[in-house]
C-alpha positions as a LaTeX table, in Angstrom:
\begin{tabular}{lrrr}
\hline
Residue & $x$ (\AA) & $y$ (\AA) & $z$ (\AA) \\
\hline
Met1 & $-7.00$ & $-13.17$ & 3.17 \\
Leu2 & $-5.91$ & $-9.59$ & 2.51 \\
Arg3 & $-2.48$ & $-10.76$ & 1.35 \\
Glu4 & $-4.08$ & $-12.78$ & $-1.44$ \\
Val5 & $-4.61$ & $-9.54$ & $-3.40$ \\
Glu6 & $-1.38$ & $-9.50$ & $-5.39$ \\
Ser7 & $-1.05$ & $-5.71$ & $-5.64$ \\
Asn8 & $-1.38$ & $-5.34$ & $-1.86$ \\
Lys9 & 1.08 & $-7.97$ & $-0.62$ \\
Lys10 & 3.92 & $-5.54$ & 0.15 \\
Cys11 & 1.63 & $-3.12$ & 1.97 \\
Tyr12 & 1.78 & $-5.16$ & 5.18 \\
Val13 & 5.58 & $-5.60$ & 5.33 \\
Pro14 & 8.03 & $-2.97$ & 6.72 \\
Leu15 & 10.43 & $-1.36$ & 4.27 \\
Val16 & 13.12 & 0.01 & 6.60 \\
Val17 & 12.44 & $-0.73$ & 10.29 \\
Ser18 & 11.03 & $-3.58$ & 12.35 \\
Ile19 & 9.11 & $-2.82$ & 15.53 \\
Gly20 & 8.23 & $-5.79$ & 17.72 \\
Pro21 & 8.88 & $-9.49$ & 17.12 \\
Tyr22 & 7.09 & $-10.27$ & 13.83 \\
His23 & 9.77 & $-8.89$ & 11.49 \\
His24 & 12.68 & $-8.70$ & 13.95 \\
Gly25 & 15.92 & $-10.03$ & 12.54 \\
Asn26 & 15.06 & $-9.39$ & 8.88 \\
Pro27 & 18.47 & $-8.76$ & 7.24 \\
Glu28 & 16.92 & $-6.23$ & 4.83 \\
Leu29 & 16.17 & $-3.98$ & 7.81 \\
Glu30 & 19.66 & $-4.11$ & 9.29 \\
Ala31 & 20.60 & $-0.49$ & 8.50 \\
Val32 & 17.95 & 1.07 & 10.75 \\
Glu33 & 18.48 & $-1.67$ & 13.32 \\
Lys34 & 21.97 & $-0.22$ & 13.88 \\
Leu35 & 20.49 & 3.27 & 14.08 \\
Lys36 & 18.32 & 2.17 & 17.02 \\
Phe37 & 21.37 & 2.11 & 19.31 \\
Lys38 & 22.17 & 5.75 & 18.49 \\
Phe39 & 18.57 & 6.79 & 19.02 \\
Ala40 & 18.40 & 4.91 & 22.35 \\
Asn41 & 21.58 & 6.57 & 23.55 \\
Gln42 & 20.31 & 10.02 & 22.56 \\
Phe43 & 16.96 & 9.42 & 24.25 \\
Cys44 & 18.63 & 8.33 & 27.49 \\
Leu45 & 20.95 & 11.37 & 27.51 \\
Ala46 & 17.95 & 13.66 & 27.04 \\
Cys47 & 16.29 & 12.20 & 30.15 \\
Gly48 & 18.91 & 13.95 & 32.28 \\
Asp49 & 21.81 & 13.10 & 34.54 \\
Gln50 & 19.53 & 11.80 & 37.29 \\
Val51 & 18.33 & 8.91 & 35.11 \\
Ser52 & 20.69 & 6.16 & 33.94 \\
Ile53 & 20.28 & 3.86 & 30.98 \\
Asn54 & 20.18 & 0.91 & 33.40 \\
Gln55 & 17.25 & 2.48 & 35.23 \\
Leu56 & 15.31 & 2.94 & 31.98 \\
Tyr57 & 16.07 & $-0.62$ & 30.93 \\
Ala58 & 14.86 & $-1.89$ & 34.33 \\
Glu59 & 11.55 & $-0.06$ & 33.92 \\
Val60 & 10.98 & $-1.75$ & 30.56 \\
Ala61 & 11.89 & $-5.13$ & 32.09 \\
Lys62 & 9.07 & $-4.65$ & 34.65 \\
Val63 & 6.42 & $-4.54$ & 31.90 \\
Ala64 & 8.05 & $-7.04$ & 29.53 \\
Asp65 & 5.81 & $-9.94$ & 30.59 \\
Ser66 & 2.69 & $-7.82$ & 30.07 \\
Ala67 & 4.03 & $-6.71$ & 26.67 \\
Arg68 & 4.39 & $-10.34$ & 25.55 \\
Glu69 & 0.66 & $-10.86$ & 25.98 \\
Tyr70 & $-0.11$ & $-8.31$ & 23.27 \\
Tyr71 & 1.41 & $-10.52$ & 20.56 \\
Glu72 & 0.04 & $-13.67$ & 18.95 \\
Glu73 & 0.52 & $-16.72$ & 21.12 \\
Gly74 & 3.74 & $-18.52$ & 20.25 \\
Thr75 & 5.29 & $-15.54$ & 18.46 \\
Thr76 & 7.59 & $-14.54$ & 21.32 \\
Thr77 & 8.53 & $-18.00$ & 22.61 \\
Cys78 & 11.82 & $-17.87$ & 20.71 \\
Tyr79 & 12.88 & $-14.86$ & 22.81 \\
Asp80 & 14.12 & $-15.28$ & 26.36 \\
Asn81 & 13.43 & $-12.54$ & 28.90 \\
Glu82 & 16.66 & $-10.67$ & 28.22 \\
Ser83 & 16.43 & $-10.64$ & 24.41 \\
Phe84 & 12.74 & $-9.70$ & 24.46 \\
Thr85 & 13.32 & $-6.86$ & 26.93 \\
Lys86 & 16.26 & $-5.59$ & 24.87 \\
Met87 & 14.09 & $-5.58$ & 21.73 \\
Met88 & 11.30 & $-3.70$ & 23.52 \\
Phe89 & 13.75 & $-1.18$ & 25.00 \\
Leu90 & 15.51 & $-0.38$ & 21.72 \\
Asp91 & 12.27 & $-0.21$ & 19.74 \\
Ala92 & 10.57 & 2.06 & 22.29 \\
Cys93 & 13.55 & 4.43 & 22.47 \\
Phe94 & 13.70 & 4.54 & 18.68 \\
Val95 & 9.99 & 5.34 & 18.30 \\
Leu96 & 10.00 & 8.09 & 20.95 \\
Gln97 & 13.21 & 9.69 & 19.70 \\
Tyr98 & 11.91 & 9.57 & 16.12 \\
Met99 & 8.74 & 11.34 & 17.25 \\
Tyr100 & 10.83 & 13.98 & 19.02 \\
Ile101 & 13.02 & 14.61 & 15.97 \\
Leu102 & 10.01 & 15.11 & 13.72 \\
Thr103 & 7.74 & 17.14 & 15.99 \\
Thr104 & 10.01 & 19.42 & 18.04 \\
Ile105 & 11.62 & 22.68 & 16.95 \\
Lys106 & 15.27 & 22.38 & 17.96 \\
Thr107 & 18.21 & 24.73 & 18.25 \\
Lys108 & 21.18 & 24.34 & 15.91 \\
Glu109 & 23.23 & 22.83 & 18.74 \\
Glu110 & 20.55 & 20.21 & 19.39 \\
Glu111 & 20.30 & 19.37 & 15.69 \\
Asp112 & 24.06 & 18.85 & 15.49 \\
Gln113 & 23.90 & 16.34 & 18.34 \\
Leu114 & 20.98 & 14.32 & 16.95 \\
Pro115 & 21.51 & 11.32 & 14.65 \\
Thr116 & 20.84 & 12.31 & 11.06 \\
Met117 & 17.96 & 10.81 & 9.10 \\
Lys118 & 17.31 & 11.66 & 5.46 \\
Ser119 & 13.84 & 12.85 & 4.49 \\
Tyr120 & 13.00 & 9.76 & 2.41 \\
Leu121 & 13.95 & 7.54 & 5.37 \\
Cys122 & 11.70 & 9.58 & 7.69 \\
Ala123 & 8.75 & 8.96 & 5.36 \\
Phe124 & 9.46 & 5.22 & 5.17 \\
Val125 & 9.77 & 4.95 & 8.96 \\
Trp126 & 6.42 & 6.73 & 9.37 \\
Arg127 & 4.87 & 4.24 & 6.94 \\
Asp128 & 6.33 & 1.30 & 8.86 \\
Leu129 & 5.17 & 2.56 & 12.27 \\
Phe130 & 1.52 & 2.19 & 11.19 \\
Leu131 & 1.68 & $-1.40$ & 9.96 \\
Leu132 & $-0.48$ & $-3.82$ & 11.93 \\
Glu133 & 2.35 & $-6.35$ & 12.29 \\
Asn134 & 4.88 & $-3.67$ & 13.29 \\
Gln135 & 3.51 & $-2.39$ & 16.59 \\
Ile136 & 4.91 & $-2.01$ & 20.09 \\
Pro137 & 2.57 & $-1.95$ & 23.11 \\
Leu138 & 1.90 & 1.60 & 24.27 \\
Leu139 & 2.56 & 0.60 & 27.86 \\
Val140 & 6.25 & 0.20 & 26.93 \\
Leu141 & 6.30 & 3.69 & 25.40 \\
Glu142 & 4.52 & 5.08 & 28.44 \\
Val143 & 7.06 & 3.87 & 31.01 \\
Leu144 & 9.88 & 5.60 & 29.08 \\
Leu145 & 7.87 & 8.67 & 28.14 \\
Lys146 & 7.34 & 9.73 & 31.77 \\
Phe147 & 11.09 & 9.97 & 32.45 \\
Arg148 & 11.53 & 12.61 & 29.76 \\
Phe149 & 8.14 & 14.31 & 29.41 \\
Gly150 & 6.30 & 13.38 & 32.60 \\
Asp151 & 2.60 & 12.71 & 32.12 \\
Asn152 & 2.46 & 14.93 & 29.03 \\
Thr153 & 1.45 & 12.96 & 25.93 \\
Lys154 & 1.64 & 15.98 & 23.60 \\
Leu155 & 4.60 & 14.37 & 21.80 \\
Ile156 & 2.41 & 11.50 & 20.58 \\
Ser157 & $-0.52$ & 13.84 & 19.84 \\
Asp158 & 1.68 & 16.05 & 17.66 \\
Phe159 & 3.06 & 12.99 & 15.91 \\
Leu160 & $-0.41$ & 11.73 & 15.03 \\
Asp161 & $-1.23$ & 15.15 & 13.52 \\
Leu162 & 2.03 & 15.48 & 11.61 \\
Phe163 & 2.12 & 13.51 & 8.39 \\
Pro164 & $-0.15$ & 13.62 & 5.33 \\
Gly165 & $-3.40$ & 11.81 & 5.64 \\
Ile166 & $-6.96$ & 12.77 & 6.45 \\
Arg167 & $-6.76$ & 16.29 & 7.80 \\
Pro168 & $-8.74$ & 19.55 & 7.83 \\
Pro169 & $-7.92$ & 22.32 & 5.33 \\
Glu170 & $-5.20$ & 24.69 & 6.41 \\
Lys171 & $-6.46$ & 28.04 & 7.61 \\
Ile172 & $-4.78$ & 31.41 & 7.26 \\
Ser173 & $-5.49$ & 33.20 & 10.52 \\
Cys174 & $-4.76$ & 36.77 & 11.56 \\
Thr175 & $-2.71$ & 35.42 & 14.47 \\
Asn176 & $-0.47$ & 33.37 & 12.20 \\
Leu177 & 0.03 & 36.29 & 9.81 \\
Val178 & 1.10 & 38.58 & 12.67 \\
Lys179 & 3.51 & 35.96 & 14.02 \\
Glu180 & 4.95 & 35.31 & 10.55 \\
Phe181 & 5.51 & 39.03 & 9.96 \\
Ala182 & 7.17 & 39.47 & 13.37 \\
Asn183 & 9.46 & 36.49 & 12.85 \\
Lys184 & 10.61 & 37.80 & 9.49 \\
Ser185 & 10.89 & 41.50 & 10.21 \\
Cys186 & 11.46 & 42.22 & 13.90 \\
Cys187 & 14.15 & 41.89 & 16.52 \\
Asp188 & 14.33 & 38.96 & 18.93 \\
Ala189 & 12.56 & 40.79 & 21.77 \\
Val190 & 9.60 & 41.71 & 19.56 \\
Lys191 & 9.43 & 38.18 & 18.12 \\
Lys192 & 9.27 & 36.68 & 21.61 \\
Phe193 & 6.59 & 39.13 & 22.74 \\
Val194 & 4.39 & 38.66 & 19.65 \\
Asn195 & 4.65 & 34.87 & 19.68 \\
Lys196 & 3.80 & 34.69 & 23.39 \\
Ser197 & 1.01 & 37.25 & 23.18 \\
Cys198 & $-0.63$ & 35.60 & 20.16 \\
Cys199 & $-0.37$ & 32.20 & 21.77 \\
Asp200 & $-1.86$ & 33.47 & 25.05 \\
Ala201 & $-4.70$ & 35.17 & 23.18 \\
Val202 & $-5.59$ & 31.97 & 21.36 \\
Lys203 & $-5.46$ & 29.94 & 24.57 \\
Lys204 & $-7.69$ & 32.44 & 26.38 \\
Phe205 & $-10.24$ & 32.42 & 23.57 \\
Val206 & $-10.38$ & 28.62 & 23.48 \\
Asn207 & $-10.61$ & 28.33 & 27.26 \\
Asp208 & $-13.42$ & 30.90 & 27.35 \\
His209 & $-15.48$ & 29.67 & 24.41 \\
Cys210 & $-14.79$ & 25.98 & 23.74 \\
Pro211 & $-16.35$ & 22.98 & 25.52 \\
Gly212 & $-14.03$ & 21.74 & 28.22 \\
Gly213 & $-11.82$ & 24.80 & 27.82 \\
Gln214 & $-8.72$ & 22.87 & 26.75 \\
Thr215 & $-6.21$ & 23.95 & 24.15 \\
Asn216 & $-4.08$ & 21.50 & 22.21 \\
Asp217 & $-1.12$ & 21.76 & 24.58 \\
Lys218 & $-3.37$ & 20.47 & 27.39 \\
Arg219 & $-4.81$ & 17.63 & 25.37 \\
Lys220 & $-3.84$ & 14.26 & 26.81 \\
Leu221 & $-4.18$ & 10.91 & 25.15 \\
Gln222 & $-5.49$ & 7.97 & 27.14 \\
Leu223 & $-2.62$ & 5.62 & 26.35 \\
Asp224 & $-3.93$ & 2.91 & 28.66 \\
Ala225 & $-7.11$ & 2.72 & 26.54 \\
Ser226 & $-5.21$ & 1.78 & 23.36 \\
Pro227 & $-2.93$ & $-1.19$ & 22.69 \\
His228 & $-0.68$ & 0.47 & 20.09 \\
Leu229 & $-0.08$ & 3.45 & 17.77 \\
Leu230 & $-2.27$ & 2.12 & 14.98 \\
Asp231 & $-5.23$ & 2.02 & 17.35 \\
Leu232 & $-4.52$ & 5.61 & 18.45 \\
Lys233 & $-4.45$ & 6.70 & 14.81 \\
Trp234 & $-7.69$ & 4.83 & 14.12 \\
Lys235 & $-9.43$ & 6.64 & 16.99 \\
His236 & $-7.91$ & 9.92 & 15.82 \\
Leu237 & $-9.42$ & 9.48 & 12.34 \\
Val238 & $-12.79$ & 8.12 & 13.41 \\
Gly239 & $-13.34$ & 10.79 & 16.05 \\
Pro240 & $-16.12$ & 10.84 & 18.64 \\
Ala241 & $-19.16$ & 8.66 & 18.18 \\
Lys242 & $-21.85$ & 10.16 & 15.97 \\
Pro243 & $-25.55$ & 10.04 & 16.85 \\
Asn244 & $-27.37$ & 7.20 & 15.13 \\
His245 & $-29.93$ & 8.17 & 12.51 \\
Lys246 & $-32.42$ & 5.36 & 12.91 \\
Glu247 & $-34.95$ & 7.06 & 10.68 \\
Arg248 & $-32.72$ & 6.11 & 7.71 \\
Thr249 & $-32.79$ & 2.40 & 7.03 \\
Met250 & $-30.16$ & 0.37 & 5.21 \\
Asp251 & $-32.66$ & $-0.38$ & 2.43 \\
Glu252 & $-32.99$ & 3.33 & 1.74 \\
Ser253 & $-29.24$ & 3.99 & 1.72 \\
Asn254 & $-28.62$ & 1.05 & $-0.58$ \\
Gln255 & $-30.47$ & 2.84 & $-3.40$ \\
Trp256 & $-27.10$ & 4.22 & $-4.56$ \\
Asn257 & $-27.78$ & 3.25 & $-8.12$ \\
Ser258 & $-28.35$ & 6.04 & $-10.63$ \\
Tyr259 & $-26.21$ & 8.80 & $-9.11$ \\
Arg260 & $-23.01$ & 7.24 & $-7.86$ \\
Ser261 & $-19.82$ & 8.89 & $-9.10$ \\
Val262 & $-18.76$ & 12.47 & $-8.47$ \\
Thr263 & $-19.43$ & 13.62 & $-12.03$ \\
Glu264 & $-22.89$ & 12.02 & $-12.03$ \\
Leu265 & $-23.77$ & 13.63 & $-8.72$ \\
Glu266 & $-22.57$ & 17.00 & $-10.00$ \\
Glu267 & $-24.88$ & 16.63 & $-12.97$ \\
Ala268 & $-27.68$ & 16.15 & $-10.45$ \\
Gly269 & $-26.80$ & 19.50 & $-8.89$ \\
Ile270 & $-24.68$ & 18.29 & $-5.96$ \\
Leu271 & $-21.58$ & 20.30 & $-5.05$ \\
Phe272 & $-18.59$ & 18.90 & $-3.17$ \\
Arg273 & $-16.78$ & 20.71 & $-0.36$ \\
Ala274 & $-14.07$ & 19.77 & 2.14 \\
Ser275 & $-15.24$ & 19.31 & 5.72 \\
Lys276 & $-13.47$ & 21.15 & 8.53 \\
Thr277 & $-12.28$ & 18.20 & 10.60 \\
His278 & $-9.95$ & 15.23 & 10.17 \\
Cys279 & $-12.64$ & 12.62 & 10.97 \\
Val280 & $-13.63$ & 10.13 & 8.26 \\
Thr281 & $-17.11$ & 10.05 & 9.75 \\
Asp282 & $-17.55$ & 13.77 & 9.12 \\
Val283 & $-19.53$ & 13.17 & 5.90 \\
Met284 & $-22.62$ & 15.33 & 5.57 \\
Phe285 & $-25.15$ & 16.35 & 2.97 \\
Lys286 & $-26.98$ & 19.66 & 2.98 \\
Glu287 & $-29.63$ & 20.63 & 0.49 \\
Ser288 & $-30.98$ & 23.98 & $-0.65$ \\
Leu289 & $-33.64$ & 25.03 & $-3.12$ \\
Val290 & $-31.78$ & 24.20 & $-6.35$ \\
His291 & $-28.66$ & 22.27 & $-5.31$ \\
Gly292 & $-27.13$ & 20.09 & $-2.61$ \\
Thr293 & $-23.69$ & 20.08 & $-0.96$ \\
Met294 & $-21.78$ & 16.99 & 0.09 \\
Met295 & $-19.06$ & 17.50 & 2.71 \\
Leu296 & $-16.12$ & 15.07 & 2.71 \\
Pro297 & $-12.91$ & 15.02 & 4.80 \\
Arg298 & $-9.76$ & 16.29 & 3.08 \\
Leu299 & $-7.32$ & 13.52 & 2.14 \\
Val300 & $-3.67$ & 14.03 & 1.25 \\
Val301 & $-2.59$ & 11.11 & $-0.96$ \\
Asp302 & 1.02 & 10.01 & $-1.40$ \\
Asp303 & 3.01 & 6.76 & $-1.57$ \\
Thr304 & 2.23 & 5.91 & 2.07 \\
Thr305 & $-1.56$ & 6.24 & 1.72 \\
Lys306 & $-2.26$ & 2.78 & 0.35 \\
Pro307 & $-0.39$ & 0.76 & 3.03 \\
Phe308 & $-1.69$ & 3.10 & 5.72 \\
Leu309 & $-5.37$ & 2.62 & 4.79 \\
Leu310 & $-4.99$ & $-1.10$ & 4.16 \\
Asn311 & $-3.44$ & $-1.67$ & 7.58 \\
Leu312 & $-6.28$ & 0.24 & 9.20 \\
Val313 & $-8.65$ & $-2.08$ & 7.32 \\
Ala314 & $-6.67$ & $-5.12$ & 8.49 \\
Tyr315 & $-6.94$ & $-3.83$ & 12.06 \\
Glu316 & $-10.72$ & $-3.43$ & 11.73 \\
Met317 & $-10.97$ & $-6.99$ & 10.40 \\
Ser318 & $-8.77$ & $-8.53$ & 13.10 \\
Pro319 & $-10.49$ & $-10.39$ & 15.98 \\
Asn320 & $-9.24$ & $-7.93$ & 18.62 \\
Gly321 & $-9.81$ & $-4.85$ & 16.47 \\
Pro322 & $-12.49$ & $-2.17$ & 16.90 \\
His323 & $-16.15$ & $-3.10$ & 16.65 \\
Asp324 & $-16.89$ & $-0.52$ & 13.94 \\
Ser325 & $-15.50$ & $-0.61$ & 10.39 \\
His326 & $-15.52$ & 3.12 & 9.72 \\
Ile327 & $-12.28$ & 3.17 & 7.73 \\
Thr328 & $-13.47$ & 0.29 & 5.55 \\
Ser329 & $-16.77$ & 2.10 & 4.97 \\
Tyr330 & $-14.92$ & 5.33 & 4.12 \\
Ile331 & $-12.76$ & 3.56 & 1.51 \\
Trp332 & $-15.85$ & 1.90 & 0.05 \\
Leu333 & $-17.61$ & 5.27 & $-0.13$ \\
Met334 & $-14.65$ & 6.93 & $-1.87$ \\
Asp335 & $-14.42$ & 4.05 & $-4.32$ \\
Ser336 & $-18.12$ & 4.45 & $-5.16$ \\
Leu337 & $-17.56$ & 8.17 & $-5.79$ \\
Ile338 & $-14.41$ & 7.70 & $-7.88$ \\
Asp339 & $-14.76$ & 5.79 & $-11.14$ \\
His340 & $-12.49$ & 7.75 & $-13.46$ \\
Ala341 & $-9.84$ & 10.47 & $-13.49$ \\
Asn342 & $-12.53$ & 13.14 & $-13.97$ \\
Asp343 & $-13.99$ & 12.24 & $-10.57$ \\
Val344 & $-10.56$ & 12.70 & $-8.96$ \\
Lys345 & $-10.13$ & 16.00 & $-10.81$ \\
Glu346 & $-13.39$ & 17.39 & $-9.42$ \\
Leu347 & $-12.58$ & 16.35 & $-5.85$ \\
Arg348 & $-9.09$ & 17.80 & $-6.23$ \\
Lys349 & $-10.46$ & 21.12 & $-7.55$ \\
Asn350 & $-12.72$ & 21.36 & $-4.50$ \\
Gly351 & $-9.91$ & 20.72 & $-2.01$ \\
Ile352 & $-11.07$ & 17.25 & $-0.93$ \\
Leu353 & $-8.16$ & 15.36 & $-2.49$ \\
Val354 & $-4.55$ & 16.54 & $-2.52$ \\
Asn355 & $-2.80$ & 14.39 & $-5.09$ \\
Asn356 & 0.90 & 13.94 & $-4.30$ \\
Leu357 & 0.89 & 10.57 & $-6.02$ \\
Gly358 & 0.91 & 11.35 & $-9.74$ \\
Ser359 & $-1.82$ & 11.52 & $-12.35$ \\
Asp360 & $-5.51$ & 11.61 & $-11.51$ \\
Glu361 & $-5.91$ & 8.29 & $-13.32$ \\
His362 & $-3.31$ & 6.78 & $-11.00$ \\
Leu363 & $-5.22$ & 7.98 & $-7.94$ \\
Ala364 & $-8.51$ & 6.63 & $-9.28$ \\
Thr365 & $-6.86$ & 3.23 & $-9.82$ \\
Leu366 & $-5.44$ & 3.39 & $-6.30$ \\
Phe367 & $-8.89$ & 3.61 & $-4.69$ \\
Asn368 & $-10.21$ & 0.85 & $-6.92$ \\
Glu369 & $-7.32$ & $-1.39$ & $-5.79$ \\
Ile370 & $-7.69$ & $-0.57$ & $-2.10$ \\
Ala371 & $-11.43$ & $-1.24$ & $-2.14$ \\
Asp372 & $-11.07$ & $-4.57$ & $-3.95$ \\
Gly373 & $-12.96$ & $-7.16$ & $-1.90$ \\
Leu374 & $-13.85$ & $-4.84$ & 0.98 \\
Val375 & $-17.31$ & $-4.87$ & 2.53 \\
Pro376 & $-18.61$ & $-1.80$ & 4.39 \\
Asp377 & $-20.15$ & $-1.93$ & 7.84 \\
Leu378 & $-23.54$ & $-3.52$ & 7.24 \\
Val379 & $-25.10$ & $-2.83$ & 10.63 \\
Pro380 & $-27.69$ & $-0.08$ & 9.95 \\
Asp381 & $-27.28$ & 1.82 & 13.21 \\
Leu382 & $-23.47$ & 1.81 & 12.91 \\
Tyr383 & $-23.11$ & 2.35 & 9.19 \\
Ala384 & $-21.24$ & 5.63 & 9.03 \\
Tyr385 & $-22.66$ & 7.03 & 5.81 \\
Ala386 & $-26.18$ & 5.61 & 5.49 \\
Tyr387 & $-27.79$ & 8.85 & 6.61 \\
Ala388 & $-25.92$ & 11.05 & 4.13 \\
Lys389 & $-26.51$ & 8.61 & 1.28 \\
Gly390 & $-30.19$ & 8.38 & 2.14 \\
Lys391 & $-30.53$ & 12.17 & 1.97 \\
Ile392 & $-28.71$ & 12.23 & $-1.39$ \\
Glu393 & $-31.05$ & 9.60 & $-2.79$ \\
Thr394 & $-34.08$ & 11.56 & $-1.60$ \\
Tyr395 & $-32.64$ & 14.69 & $-3.17$ \\
Cys396 & $-32.05$ & 12.97 & $-6.51$ \\
Arg397 & $-35.58$ & 11.57 & $-6.60$ \\
Asn398 & $-37.00$ & 15.10 & $-6.80$ \\
Gln399 & $-37.44$ & 15.27 & $-10.58$ \\
Trp400 & $-38.27$ & 18.97 & $-10.69$ \\
Arg401 & $-35.10$ & 19.95 & $-8.85$ \\
Phe402 & $-33.08$ & 17.38 & $-10.77$ \\
Arg403 & $-34.15$ & 18.77 & $-14.17$ \\
Ile404 & $-33.23$ & 22.31 & $-13.15$ \\
Ala405 & $-29.86$ & 21.17 & $-11.84$ \\
Glu406 & $-29.19$ & 19.10 & $-14.97$ \\
Trp407 & $-30.04$ & 22.07 & $-17.23$ \\
Met408 & $-27.79$ & 24.41 & $-15.23$ \\
Tyr409 & $-24.94$ & 21.89 & $-15.24$ \\
Gln410 & $-25.13$ & 21.38 & $-19.00$ \\
His411 & $-25.29$ & 25.08 & $-19.85$ \\
Phe412 & $-23.54$ & 26.94 & $-17.03$ \\
Arg413 & $-20.82$ & 24.73 & $-15.60$ \\
Arg414 & $-18.20$ & 27.04 & $-17.17$ \\
Pro415 & $-17.96$ & 30.66 & $-15.94$ \\
Trp416 & $-17.80$ & 32.03 & $-19.48$ \\
Ser417 & $-21.07$ & 30.23 & $-20.30$ \\
Leu418 & $-22.86$ & 32.10 & $-17.53$ \\
Leu419 & $-21.27$ & 35.38 & $-18.60$ \\
Ala420 & $-22.32$ & 34.77 & $-22.20$ \\
Phe421 & $-25.88$ & 34.02 & $-21.04$ \\
Leu422 & $-26.02$ & 37.18 & $-18.92$ \\
Gly423 & $-24.55$ & 39.15 & $-21.82$ \\
Ala424 & $-27.23$ & 37.80 & $-24.13$ \\
Ile425 & $-29.97$ & 38.73 & $-21.64$ \\
Phe426 & $-28.50$ & 42.20 & $-21.30$ \\
Thr427 & $-28.35$ & 42.60 & $-25.09$ \\
Leu428 & $-31.97$ & 41.46 & $-25.46$ \\
Ala429 & $-33.00$ & 43.89 & $-22.74$ \\
Leu430 & $-31.24$ & 46.75 & $-24.52$ \\
Ser431 & $-32.83$ & 45.75 & $-27.84$ \\
Ala432 & $-36.27$ & 45.56 & $-26.23$ \\
Gly433 & $-35.75$ & 48.96 & $-24.64$ \\
Gln434 & $-34.58$ & 50.48 & $-27.89$ \\
Thr435 & $-37.58$ & 49.00 & $-29.74$ \\
Tyr436 & $-39.96$ & 50.34 & $-27.11$ \\
Leu437 & $-38.45$ & 53.82 & $-27.25$ \\
Ser438 & $-38.63$ & 53.75 & $-31.06$ \\
Ala439 & $-42.31$ & 52.77 & $-31.01$ \\
Phe440 & $-43.24$ & 55.14 & $-28.21$ \\
Pro441 & $-40.89$ & 58.10 & $-28.38$ \\
Arg442 & $-41.00$ & 60.54 & $-25.54$ \\
Ser443 & $-42.87$ & 63.77 & $-26.30$ \\
\hline
\end{tabular}
């Protein structure tokens, strides 16, 4: 059904690499298929002298039958046990070695030994690894991962955080500034001391003050709870479950009629700010005496954004996908906020959108295309944004506050307008003072 949208047809097909059986053997993907052998060899060498390539292959063979069950029935019947295991082994080694190349700081000697991959190819591979029809079961990655990294899943965690997408704003911390200065200006001994000390200080603070007391290097993914990388990324974006706001009904949130787009909401006195997390469900609305603030997650948009979001939508719509359609609802919300280039411009100015795609008009069209035919989650207790939209509607119904906000938006949306107004008030005050002193001179 999703493929029937003409502009979206290519968003579900890999450009450079096939992972799994659905697109295996495509002659257009032959170049990276050859690269898989180099990556597999490099991954096996990195596992150490105590582990042979035959031993790694045998471990994949043990889970090959279980891996078959993850794919659509009848898809893998054309592969015998040997060819299917070989495909799983090469694909898993390629994915893990690709993650390592992108996420790990390496010495010059290590970089010289690694297979080269141009930057444009890296971006295309990342795009292809998050296609619904281009997944490898995580259990295959897990059996190889333990030989090189043990039970540590930080490699996959770092990979999920790496590329543009929905992510929190970058922060400039005192720790990072000290480390940057030391790395640029000091000798090797000082650099090592500063980097270690800063890192230890951050870890201690987090362990002392944060729930659970775990820093990022101790964070472990539950690979056995997810079938593939796309599911991990979905959970990463959705975040922990939010409390249900049953006091807001779907009927109330559906009153998104008069104040829909960003520019219209700004006229009603609503400001837009970037939220501090990467979760699409982190959409909030706060109101004050004369204005409101809507918090939205920061989204970096580039050429991979459209296929990435559409494949997350396809996963939510698939029979074995997640129960909640948070990504679909997020796209629908953004489409309702963005009608024209001016809406994109305002979100970009406030740090919510980072446009690496082109013009603002192009980005506005992109969201309109992605949202074509999508339906948000209609279950009231699960609908991710009903509460925020209900609060916005209540805010906009306050005519007294709306009139004040509309007047301020029309007359003071430019800084020089406010300065001119204050200057005029100051001039009138001076004139009034001068008139008073002229009428009642001091004795």
